[in-house]
Each structure stands twice: as structure tokens, then as C-alpha cells.
C-alpha positions, 0 to 999 in steps of 0.5 A: 419429483426428487430427480427433477429437483436434485440436477436443479441442485447440480444446476445451482450456482450457489451451490458450485460456487460458479460465478460470473467473476471472483474479486480477491480482497475486501478493502477500497479496491475490491468494494470499488471494483464489486461496485462497477461489476454489479453495473455490468449485471455481473455475478460477483463473488468476493473473498475476503481473509479478514471478518470484515471490509477495510483491507488495509485499514482493517488489518493495520489498527496500531496506535497512531496509524493514518493516512498521509493523503489529506481526507477529502482526496482520498474517499471514493468520488463515484457517488456525490450523494457519498460524497456530500453525506460523510464528513471527515473529521481530521485533513489526515484520518485516523486509522478508526475514522476510516475503517468507519467509513468503510463501513460506512460505504459497504452498507449504504451499498450493501457490499456485503451480501456478495462479500465471503469473509474470513476466506484466505486465498491459497490458490488459484488456478486456471482451467484452460478447457473451460476458460475457469478460474478456480480459487481455493480457500483455507478451509478448502472451500473452492468457488471458480468464475471466468474472470479473477480480479485482483485487489491484494492491496500494495503491502499486505503481505506482512514480514515477521524478523528472522530472529533466532528464538523468535517465538520463545517470546513469552509475553505478548507480541504484536506485528504493526499490521496484525493489530489485536482488535481490541485496546492495548493497555500500554501504561506501565509497560516495558515495550520492545519495538523492532524497526523504525519505518512508517508505521513504527514513526507512528507508533513510537510517537503515540505510545511513548508517552504512554508507556514505562518505558521505549526501547527503539531497535533500529537498522535503518533510520529513514527520513520522516517530516511533519504531518501538521494535521488539524481538525476539519472546521465547521466552515473548512467542511463546507468549504471542501464539499463544495470544492469536490470537482476542483479537488479530484480535478486538481488530483488528475492533474498531478505527479501522484494524484495527490494534491502536491506537485513539483516545484517548476524550478531546479534546485539551484535555479534559486540562491541558497537564502531562496532555498531556504525559504522555500524549504522552510515553507514546505515543512511547515505546511501540512502533507507531502508538499516537503516531498512531492511540491519539492524542487523538480529535480530533487529525485534525479539530481544528487547535487540537489538532493544533498542540499535537500539532505543537508536541511532535512539533517539540519531539521533533525538535529534542531529537534533532537537534544541528544547530538548522538541520538539525532546522529542516529535517527539521520540516515546514512545510506539513502537521501532525503525522499529517495524512499517514501517519506513517512509524515510524523506528529513528535516523532523526533521530539519522542527521543528527548523522552527520559523513558526512550532509548535508542539502540543501533542493531548495527553496532549492537547486532540482536542476537537473539529473542528471548523468553524475557524480551531481545537479546544484543551482543552487548545487553539484554533487555526485558519487555513486558510487550513487544511490537514488530514493525518489521514491514512488508514484502511489497507489491508481489509478496502478495501474489507470491502467498498464493499458489496462482497457476495459469495456463499449462500450468504456469507458476506466477511465483516462478515466473516473478522471482527476478522481474514481474511482467505484466501489460499496464500492470493490469493483466500478465501473459499467460493468466487469461482473465486475471485482472490485477488492480495495482499490480506491478507497473501501474502507478502509484500515488495517492491509492484511492485515486490510483484504484478508481482509474484502474477499475474503471479502465479493467471495467471497461475492458470486460464490458467491451468483451461482453458486447463482443462477445469476447470469453478471453484475454491476455496481453501479447507477448511483444506487448509485455515486452515493450511496456516492461521497457517502458517501465524500466525507462521511467524508472533509470533516471530515479535516485529512488530506484538505485534504494533499496526499500518495498517500492523496489521491492527489497526485504531483508526478511523475505529470502532473495528479496535483496536486490531492488527491482522495478515494481511500478510505473513512475513515470507520473499518474499523467503519463499512465492514463495516457497509456491506458487511455489510448489502449481502450480508445484503439480497441485494446490492441495489446491484448489477445481475446479469444 
């Protein structure tokens, strides 16, 4: 009896940590992948570094955090019941509402029973003989499965500034991507913030009205445009809930899965007066119209972009009272829209306040962080609290922070130093049964729309394998070569490809991240969908099965 029980225990999958699939991450992507794999009857374990679900919306709790997709185009589309039950309070939802939504989804579909929290993954190694992935978390615990799906998120590997003395500061200091769960009181505080990217813009405009004094340390200004957010009325709510099929079909047909699409005209095809009126209209409307709904050549023609840049420069000068400050806030090293455009609500007006100071660290560089605050080349600043809005090591950064080893012990971080190599952004050669959700070289835009598409395609591939008795899949080397060529060609004509940003893998806070790389498929969501659907319809000819 005792011997039999021991054998049974040894074979118990729960005790061995053996599953059909392991998903890394319990954000929007990880939860949806769990839902789809459950439908296949698979036994799944999700490993999540945080203490609850939410991914980006769990970690990024900084003041003013919200998304720039229209709320009603952002949520999951797989459940009509969920669509009708949930009501977004604003057209562009704030972080607390988005996290509340994701918790609601997790509760409704009982996701937490398959999620292991407080489990940051540090290593994932493939065993060729067993055809299994063994995944290790910080505690030293191992779990294994034939399949591993990475739902890491393109913006999850946050970076701190490489400034001497960073750990010497005596006061509280927070990165926007690791904001405390309890409220932070800014009343009467002297606050310093490093960075003027998207998270900094949202933070600055939010806390400027509360702090005693705010000092903004800027290296590179970013273009930004008004969000024009508002509450969703009861009448609008009814219309939205009756229109979801049309809303999601619209997202399927646009270049980035937002509700916006480029205007079919070219910038110079219209008169200066008509052009100006069009831009004023876009600037006054909610959302990404001024960026994605602009003239179709704004992102490819330097003359067209220069005119759009001139318009955006004028808007900054109109909104910022001090011409010198307006000039500092105007980018000189990249044209309007060539980086992902942050949307704001009173960001530029914050610099009209007497309690807000903008410091150009190109002119007066930061020499070090001191126990009291920050010392630049010409002055020392004392703060009660400091904020690092210094961004992320985008797209490949989350993979680099895990020791991922494929067939024969090959190391993913080493192989991706110069350029990631994938097929359709779904898999990479030499790493069998490793699936990536929004990995390098997928189409990106309105993230949940992109996520659902990728998850459904990968679930279809896994279902195909199970139905045909296949246990192993990875891309053919020549197919990877072809896809890398396609990805490079799709980016070649874009002005944004020449600009350093997280989207092109540039981050001066990360060693070796100073040369732009192509990290996404920039041929548009519709073309991308056509390519992955063709691959599936033809029986996955670009993949090798075992």
C-alpha cells in the first residue's frame, strides 16, 4: 500500500510540475492564451511575476496612466456576454479601470486556478531528448511541458538610468513601471522626474497640480497631441454595446487595428489652406487621428513630414507661454509621428505653472544622483521624492532577461544581439515548441486586437499538431531568412525606421542598444493577417514538424 502510494505520487503531474503547456505572463495575452488552450482540453500552468493578473496594467500604476486606444475597441472580443456585461466609464480608460476589467475577466472565467503568482521566470531550457521545456522561477522551482508560450509583453523590461550614485538617494524613488500599490502623496512635495516620454508625459500633467514644485529633467523631447478624453454617457454606452460587430470589423480593416486609418490623399495634393484645416480638425478630435489618420505619405515622405512637423511645432508654441520653454519641448532630432505619439491632457500647459521647471540635460548634464537629489553640471537640486520615467528595453528586452536555451544549448540572447530571427514573429528556429505572443516581427498597434489574432493563430497550429499526432514544431531556416527579408523591406521606406526609440530597439540605458533594429512587421495588420492565414490554410509549409 505504501509502495503503491509512493509510485502514484511520483507519477502525479502536480507533484512533478508537468503540464501540456506553460505560459509566461498573466496579462492580456497570457489570459487569452490560457482561455484558448483550455478549449483544447490542455493542462496549462501560467507563471506570473506579479501577485495578481494584469501584466502592464498591474505594474504601471503611475499617476495618470491610461491607454490611448478607444476603450470600447480595447477589451476582449471572444465573449459576447462579457462585452455586454462590462461598461467602460471613459472613452480612454484609466489604469485602475483597466485593471478592474482584467480582474473581472479573470474572475468570470476562473483563470487564477491555473496561474502561479509571484513566480518570475529566470530560465527556460529545452531538452532535446525529452522534447520538453523546463522553466525555472526565482524561487528555484521548476515546471515542465512540451510547449512554452511567452506572453511577456513588448514593454515589460523597464530600465533605470545609468547615472552614478543612483542608489545613494535617501528619499523614495519610483520607476513608473514599478509604482507602489498604495497611494503616493504629492502634496507639498518637491519632486524630480527624469524623462519626457509617454509615461512621463502622463505623470507630469497629473502631478503638476499637486506638488509644491516639479523639476523635469529632459534629454529628448517627444511630440505629443491632445487625447480629448471624456466620460461615456448612458446613450453612448447603449450605442457601443449594439455596435461591437461593426467596431471590431473596423479594427480588422485598419492598418494598426485602431479605428483610424490613413487619409488616402497625399499631403501636397491639397492646398495649404485645406491642409491646415484638416490638421486642425484632427488635432481637435479624440485619439490617434492626428497620427494614424493623417495623410498617407506623412510617415514616408520627408517633405510631407516636415509640413506636419511645422504644424505640430506651431501648436506647442501656441500652448506654452514661454518661447524658450516651448523651444525646449519641441523635438529637433525626429519628425512628427516618427516615434509612437503620446496622447496628453494638458501636458504642455503644465509648463506654464510657476511650480514646474524644465531642465535641459543636454545643456547641463546630470553628473550624479546625490543623497538629497540630483547634481547637474551647474546646480544641485534637492527633492522629497524622485521618479524615473526612463522607459523600457523594448520587444527583445523581456526575452534577454530570461536565460532561454534551445536545441543543443543555443542561447537566444546571444543569437538576437544584432537582429531577432523569427518566422511571422511566432517562433524562432532552434527553439522547438516555443511560441511567442507579440514577439519580434509581428504587427502591432491596438494591442488586444493584435494579441487575439496571434493567440488564435497559434492555438490553431497547436490544435493541428494534436489532431495529427505531432509533438514538435519549429520554423524552417530558409523560411526565417525569407521572413526577415520581408520584415526589413516593410520597414525600409518608413521615416520611423531611422529614428532611435523603443520600437526600433534603442535605449541608451542598456549596453549595446544604440543602433536601430527592426523589431516589428511594419507592413500593416491587414497584410500581416493575410500572410499568417495563408500559412495556416496551406498546412504550415514553412514549419518543420516532428
